[in-house]
C-alpha positions in Angstrom: 10.8 12.3 11.5 8.6 13.2 8.5 11.3 15.5 7.0 13.9 12.6 7.3 11.6 10.0 5.8 10.0 12.0 3.0 13.1 12.1 0.6 13.7 8.4 1.1 10.1 7.5 0.5 10.0 9.7 -2.6 13.1 8.0 -4.0 11.8 4.6 -3.1 8.5 5.3 -4.9 10.2 6.6 -8.0 12.7 3.7 -8.0 10.0 1.1 -7.6 7.9 2.7 -10.4 10.9 2.4 -12.7 11.5 -1.2 -11.6 7.9 -2.1 -12.1 7.9 -0.7 -15.6 11.0 -2.6 -16.5 9.8 -5.9 -15.2 6.3 -5.7 -16.6 7.3 -4.3 -20.0 10.1 -6.8 -20.3 7.6 -9.6 -19.6 5.2 -8.2 -22.2 7.9 -7.9 -24.9 9.5 -11.3 -24.4 6.5 -13.5 -23.3 3.0 -12.0 -23.3 2.7 -10.4 -26.7 4.7 -13.1 -28.7 2.5 -15.8 -27.2 -0.7 -13.8 -27.8 0.2 -13.2 -31.4 1.1 -16.8 -32.0 -2.2 -17.9 -30.5 -4.2 -15.4 -32.5 -2.5 -16.6 -35.7 -3.3 -20.2 -34.8 -6.9 -19.3 -34.2 -7.2 -17.6 -37.5 -5.8 -20.6 -39.3 -8.3 -22.9 -37.6 -11.2 -20.6 -38.5 -10.0 -20.5 -42.1 -9.9 -24.3 -42.2 -13.1 -24.9 -40.3 -15.8 -22.2 -40.2 -17.5 -24.0 -37.3 -14.4 -23.8 -35.1 -15.1 -22.3 -31.7 -12.5 -19.8 -30.5 -10.9 -20.4 -27.2 -10.0 -17.9 -24.4 -6.3 -17.5 -23.8 -4.8 -15.7 -20.9 -2.1 -14.0 -22.8 -4.6 -12.7 -25.3 -6.7 -11.2 -22.6 -3.8 -9.3 -21.1 -1.9 -8.4 -24.3 -3.0 -4.8 -24.7 -1.3 -1.6 -23.5 -4.0 -0.8 -20.9 -3.6 -4.1 -19.2 0.2 -3.6 -19.2 -0.3 -0.2 -17.5 -2.6 -1.8 -15.0 0.0 -4.4 -14.1 2.7 -1.8 -13.8 0.5 0.2 -11.4 -0.4 -2.9 -9.4 3.2 -3.9 -8.9 4.1 -0.3 -8.0 1.3 -0.2 -5.4 2.3 -3.6 -3.9 5.9 -2.4 -3.6 4.7 0.6 -1.6 2.4 -1.5 0.5 5.2 -3.9 1.2 7.5 -1.1 2.4 4.8 0.2 4.8 3.9 -3.3 6.0 7.5 -4.1 6.9 7.8 -0.8 8.8 4.5 -1.4 10.7 5.6 -5.0 11.5 8.9 -3.8 13.0 7.0 -1.3 15.2 4.6 -4.1 16.2 7.5 -6.3 17.3 8.7 -3.4 19.6 5.5 -3.7 21.7 6.8 -7.0 23.1 9.9 -5.4 24.6 10.2 -3.6 27.9 11.7 -0.4 26.7 11.7 1.5 30.0 13.2 -1.6 31.8 11.7 -0.6 35.2 10.7 -3.0 38.0 7.0 -3.7 37.8 6.3 -2.3 41.3 8.4 0.9 41.0 6.4 4.1 40.6 7.6 6.9 38.3 7.9 10.4 39.8 8.9 13.8 38.2 12.5 13.2 39.5 12.8 10.0 37.4 12.0 11.6 34.0 15.6 12.6 33.2 16.9 9.1 33.5 14.0 7.7 31.5 14.6 10.2 28.7 18.3 9.3 28.7 17.3 5.6 28.4 15.1 6.3 25.4 17.8 8.5 23.8 20.2 5.5 23.8 17.9 3.6 21.4 19.2 3.0 17.9 18.1 5.7 15.3 15.6 3.5 13.5 13.9 2.4 16.7 14.2 5.8 18.3 11.9 7.3 15.7 9.2 4.6 15.9 5.8 5.6 17.3 6.1 3.8 20.7 9.4 5.5 21.8 8.1 8.9 20.6 4.9 8.5 22.6 6.8 7.4 25.7 9.3 10.3 25.3 6.5 12.8 24.9 4.5 11.5 27.8 7.6 11.6 30.1 8.6 15.1 28.9 5.1 16.4 29.5 5.0 14.8 33.0 8.4 16.2 33.8 7.4 19.7 32.9 3.9 19.9 34.3 3.9 17.2 37.0 0.4 16.4 35.9 -0.6 12.8 35.0 -3.6 13.8 33.0 -1.5 16.2 30.8 0.9 13.3 30.1 -1.9 11.0 29.1 -3.5 13.7 26.9 -0.1 14.2 25.2 0.3 10.5 24.4 -3.3 10.3 23.1 -2.9 13.4 20.9 0.3 12.0 19.4 -1.3 8.7 18.6 -4.3 10.5 17.0 -1.9 12.6 14.8 0.0 9.5 13.9 -3.1 7.8 12.7 -4.0 10.8 10.6 -0.5 10.9 9.2 -0.7 7.2 8.2 -4.0 7.8 6.6 -2.5 10.6 4.6 0.4 8.5 3.5 -2.0 5.9 2.0 -3.3 8.5 -0.4 -0.8 7.6 -3.1 -1.8 4.0 -2.9 -5.5 4.9 -3.0 -4.8 7.1 -6.1 -3.2 4.1 -7.8 -6.2 1.9 -6.9 -8.5 4.6 -8.4 -6.3 5.0 -11.5 -6.3 1.3 -12.4 -10.0 1.1 -13.3 -9.7 4.4 -15.1 -7.0 3.0 -17.3 -9.3 0.0 -17.9 -12.1 2.3 -19.0 -9.7 4.1 -21.4 -9.1 0.7 -23.0 -12.9 0.2 -23.2 -13.3 3.5 -25.0 -10.4 2.8 -27.3 -11.8 -0.6 -28.2 -15.3 0.6 -28.8 -14.1 3.4 -30.9 -12.0 1.1 -33.0 -15.0 -1.3 -33.4 -17.2 1.6 -34.6 -14.6 2.6 -37.1 -14.7 -0.9 -38.6 -18.5 -1.1 -38.7 -18.5 -0.8 -42.5 -16.5 -4.0 -42.8 -18.9 -5.8 -40.4 -21.8 -4.8 -42.7 -19.9 -6.4 -45.6 -19.6 -9.6 -43.5 -16.0 -9.3 -42.1 -16.5 -9.1 -38.3 -12.9 -10.0 -37.4 -11.7 -6.5 -36.7 -14.9 -5.6 -34.8 -14.6 -8.7 -32.5 -10.9 -8.0 -31.9 -11.7 -4.3 -31.0 -14.5 -5.3 -28.7 -12.1 -7.9 -27.1 -9.8 -5.0 -26.3 -12.7 -3.1 -24.7 -13.9 -5.9 -22.5 -10.6 -7.4 -21.6 -9.1 -4.1 -20.4 -12.0 -3.4 -18.1 -12.1 -7.0 -16.8 -8.4 -7.0 -15.9 -8.5 -3.5 -14.4 -11.5 -4.4 -12.2 -9.9 -7.7 -11.0 -6.6 -5.9 -10.1 -8.5 -3.1 -8.4 -10.4 -5.6 -6.2 -7.2 -7.4 -5.2 -5.3 -4.2 -4.5 -8.1 -2.7 -2.4 -8.1 -5.8 -0.2 -4.4 -5.3 0.6 -4.9 -1.6 1.2 -7.6 -2.3 3.8 -5.5 -5.0 5.5 -2.6 -2.5 5.8 -4.9 0.2 7.1 -6.3 -2.2 9.7 -2.8 -3.3 10.8 -1.6 0.3 11.2 -4.7 1.3 13.2 -4.2 -1.6 15.5 -0.5 -0.6 15.9 -1.5 2.9 17.0 -4.1 1.7 19.4 -1.7 -1.0 20.9 1.0 1.6 21.2 -1.3 3.9 23.2 -2.4 1.0 25.4 1.3 0.2 26.0 2.0 3.7 27.1 -1.0 3.7 29.4 -0.1 0.4 31.0 3.6 0.8 31.3 4.0 4.6 31.9 0.8 6.5 32.7 -0.5 4.0 35.2 2.8 4.1 37.1 3.2 7.9 37.3 3.1 9.4 40.8 3.1 13.0 41.7 3.8 12.2 45.4 5.8 9.4 46.9 3.7 6.4 48.1 3.4 6.2 51.9 
């Protein structure tokens, strides 16, 4: 399963990164920066006319710099990956409401029934066949058919669910890296803005603080936007992780209730 999914996921991640860059950069070129420049020019005119004029905060000015653009690109990319994983987990969650084995509720399952159950699972469509629940049922049935031991079957299902949880945790590493990278990009903007402000310190001494204030605006705005985006993104990451963990636990409970509890090594009297 992992070998089949990895190329598709890699292509999806690269494709969504390119799409995120095109969307965000296009919005910045056509909307954000033109509006920000127009507002800054308007503010400078007002200050020239009235020295007591109080400058206003404007959203497009706050997000106009390259660091904020990079943060929005990373955020959109991470949300696309989160959306893909959320849809996959939701489809697997829906499968828990179906009776996959389609056995009468009072019918026990013996070693002689394992072949027919495996054939029934093999007839599932390829996307569903590779979901966690069919794989766990298939492994539990195979282990019971080979060993005839109910405890071995239950252990096999539990081990598979634990490995699945570890795999899902590992696949979230790229999203956690993005969530870590966004504040780092914001801090780069902070360093760049402060460095520019220090370079204009001589003008501030002469009384012209316009360049210093603009550079400090870059520093603080980039950090502000990066931290806000990081907080929002971490919320969705934790929600997805919680949903995936519940999916694994519910799948294990499904196997215990619908398979393990019905296994019998000897016919009932």
